[in-house]
C-alpha positions in Angstrom: 95.2 86.3 110.9 91.8 84.8 111.5 91.1 81.0 111.3 89.1 79.4 108.5 85.7 80.9 107.8 82.8 79.4 109.6 81.0 76.5 107.8 77.8 78.2 106.7 75.9 74.9 106.3 76.8 73.8 109.8 75.8 77.3 111.2 72.4 77.0 109.4 71.8 73.6 110.7 72.7 74.7 114.2 70.4 77.8 113.9 67.5 75.6 112.7 68.0 73.2 115.6 68.0 76.2 118.0 64.8 77.6 116.4 63.1 74.3 116.9 64.1 74.1 120.5 62.9 77.7 121.0 59.5 76.9 119.5 59.2 73.8 121.7 60.1 75.9 124.8 57.6 78.5 123.9 54.9 75.9 123.4 55.7 74.3 126.8 55.5 77.8 128.4 52.1 78.4 126.9 50.9 75.1 128.5 52.5 75.6 131.9 50.5 77.3 134.7 52.0 79.4 137.5 50.2 81.0 140.4 50.8 84.2 142.4 49.0 85.4 145.5 48.5 88.4 147.7 47.0 89.2 151.1 48.4 86.0 152.6 46.6 83.9 150.1 43.3 85.8 150.2 43.6 86.4 146.5 45.4 84.2 144.0 45.9 84.4 140.2 46.9 81.7 137.8 48.7 82.6 134.5 50.4 80.6 131.8 54.1 80.6 131.4 53.6 83.2 128.7 51.7 85.5 131.0 48.1 85.0 129.9 45.7 85.3 132.9 43.7 82.1 133.3 41.9 82.7 136.6 41.6 84.8 139.8 40.4 83.3 143.1 39.1 85.4 145.9 38.6 84.1 149.4 35.2 85.4 150.7 37.0 86.8 153.7 38.6 89.4 151.4 35.3 90.8 150.3 34.3 93.9 152.2 31.6 95.9 150.5 32.8 99.0 152.4 36.4 98.5 151.1 36.3 97.4 147.5 39.6 99.3 146.8 41.6 97.0 149.0 40.2 94.0 147.2 41.1 95.6 143.8 44.6 96.2 145.1 44.9 92.5 146.2 43.8 91.3 142.8 46.3 93.5 141.0 49.1 92.4 143.4 48.2 88.7 142.9 48.3 89.1 139.1 51.6 90.9 139.3 53.0 88.1 141.5 51.9 85.5 139.0 53.3 87.5 136.1 56.6 87.7 137.9 56.6 84.0 138.4 55.8 83.5 134.7 58.7 85.7 133.8 61.1 83.7 136.0 59.9 80.6 134.3 60.5 82.1 130.9 64.0 83.1 131.8 64.7 79.5 133.0 63.2 78.0 129.8 64.5 80.4 127.2 67.7 81.7 128.8 70.0 78.8 127.7 68.6 79.0 124.2 69.0 82.8 123.8 72.6 82.5 125.1 73.3 79.8 122.5 72.6 82.3 119.7 75.8 84.1 120.4 77.6 80.9 119.9 76.5 81.0 116.2 78.6 84.1 115.7 75.4 86.2 115.3 76.0 89.7 116.6 73.5 91.1 119.1 72.0 87.8 120.1 
């Protein structure tokens, strides 16, 4: 036989607290900047913790008018590196909160 039913008011209060923490973590991620690079630092990209691209920096040594394709590849690689760093940051910030939802007895969370 199962124990007493969960206290709904307590569960609601806990869910509201977790929602507030989630919102605070998301706001912090939006303000945090991470950088990625490619080509040994010839190209770097800065994104927010939520993945919005803020800037791309290109070292003049990477600019070869006869090989624009390589520069384009470096820009894409730098943005992907920055996005990957942002995703890691998101997992660090949001992971503990997402794991806590299962503790509320909410299936699939």
